[in-house]
N, C-alpha and C positions, 0 to 999 in steps of 0.2 A: 688349535685353541686349547688353552690350559684349563684344567679342572679346578673347581672351587670345592674344597674339602672342609667339612665341619668335624672337628675332633673334640671329644670331651672325656673326662674321667668322671664317672657318676656312680652314685649308690645304686643298689639293686632296685630301689623304688624311683630311680630317675632324677635324683637331685645332684647338682654340682656343688651346692653348699647347703648347710642346714639352716634352720630358722634363725640362728644367731649369726649367720654369715661365715661360719667355720667350715673349713674343708680339710682340716688336718688328717681326717680319716682317709683321705684320698691320696696321701703321699705315697708314691710308688717305690717299691723296693728296687734293687739294682737290676733284676731281671726285667721287670716291667719298664723301668726307666730306659734301659738300653733299647728295648723294643720301640718305645716312644721316640727315642732319638732317631732310630732308623726311619720311622714314619715322617718325622719332622724334617729330616734331611732333604726331602724332595720339595719342600716349600720354599719358594723364592720371595713371597710377599705375604705378610700376615695382615688381615683386616680385623681390627680389635675394637671392642668397646672400651670406654675409659677405665672402668673398674678392673677389667682383666689386664689392660695395659699397665696400670699402676701396680698390679700384683706382679707382673712379669718384668717390669723395668729394672729392678735390682740385678737381674742377670747380666745387665750391661756392664756393671762396674764391680760386681762382687769379687773379692779376692779369691783366687783359685789355688793359692799355695796350700798344699796339703789336701786339696779336694780330690775325690775319687775320679777315675778316668771317665765314668759315666756323667758326672756333674760337669767336668771340664768340657766334654764333648757337647752336652746340651748348651752350655754357655756359648761355645763357638758357633753352634747352629743358630742360636738366637741373635747373636751379634752380627752374623753375616747376612741375615734376612732384612729385606725392606719391611717397613711397618706403616700402616695407615690406621690412625686412631680416629674414630668417629665420636665427637663430643661437642656439646654446646657450652661446657664449662671449662674444658682444658684448652688453653690458648697457645701453649708452646710445649713441644716435646722435650723430654729430658734425656732421650737416647739418640744415638746416631741412626742414620738411614730411616728417619721417621718424619712423617708429616701428619698434621692434624686437619681433619675435615669437619665442618660443623654439622653436616647431615649426611646420612647414608643415601647415595644416589645410585639406584639400580642400573641406570644406563651407563654411568661411569664405570661401574664394576663389570658390566658386560664388555665394554671396550677394553678394560684392563685384561679380562680373560682372553679376548681376541689377540692382544698384543704380547701377552706373557709367554715366555719360553720355559717357565717352571710353574708348578702348581701353586695355587693360592690357598691359604688357610684362613678360615673365619673362626674367630674365637669370641666367646661370651654368648650366653644363652639368648639374651635379648637381641643382639646383633644377628646371631645365627637365625633366629625366628624371622627377622626381616628379610634376610637373604633367602630363606626357604620360601617365604610368602611370595617373593619376587621371582621364584623359579630359577635361582642362580646356583644353588648348591647341587653339585653332581654326586658327591659321596658323603656318607656319614660314617665316622669311625668312633665307636663308643667302647671305652674300657669300663666295664662294670665291676665295682668293688663289692665284695661280699659283706655289705652292711646295709641296714635299713635305717634311714635317718628320720623318717616320718613326715617331715615338711621342710620346706625351704625353697630354693630357686631351682626350677626345672631345667634339665639339660635340653629338652625338646619342648619348647613353648610355642610350637608352630600354630598359627591360627587357622590352618586348613588341613583337610585330609591329605595325607602324603603316602603314596604307595612306595614301598621299598623292595629291593631285590637283594637277598643275602649273597655276598661275594666271598666272604672269608670269615673264619673264626679261629681263635687261638685261646688255649687255656694255659694259665700260669700256675706255678707251684703254690703261690699265695692264695689261690682261689679266684683271682681276677680273671675275667673272661673278656676277650676282645671280639667285637662284632663289627664287620665292615659291610655297608650296604650301598648299593647304587640307588640314587633317588629317581623315582619315576619308573622303577622296575615293574615287570609284569606280574 
């Protein structure tokens, strides 16, 4: 059975975007981006909310002439993965290997986990909260950026108490810290 992993880049106060929807402060440097690429390389299918999908979709067609090797690598990882977008307002995908589902169905995701031969990634705080509430998320990976934004959209908006077990940490020269947890740890 494949794992479902929720990964996010968040401020130290746990926001993935500020009160104005901005997340420019979260742009990773090359060291962090290369690390993210290595994490994302294991993902075979992304489960995405509409807003995150629309943010990520340009990676599908962006010109890569002159782009750094880290950027080219991430674009290739994104393009190679399957994507499922959960949205009641998006009716057609603009990227390859993508299907749109009108609602998040925990049973369908459980079946997908049973059949998958590669890990699944869930992206978007709202969708991740639904997956956490349904007991579907196996691991959390948070990259904490050394900024405090004060308010905005929470990275972890789970509606229930969730016990975590620390599995790994990494510190980067930029001050970013990576924390990886098993969900349901002791």
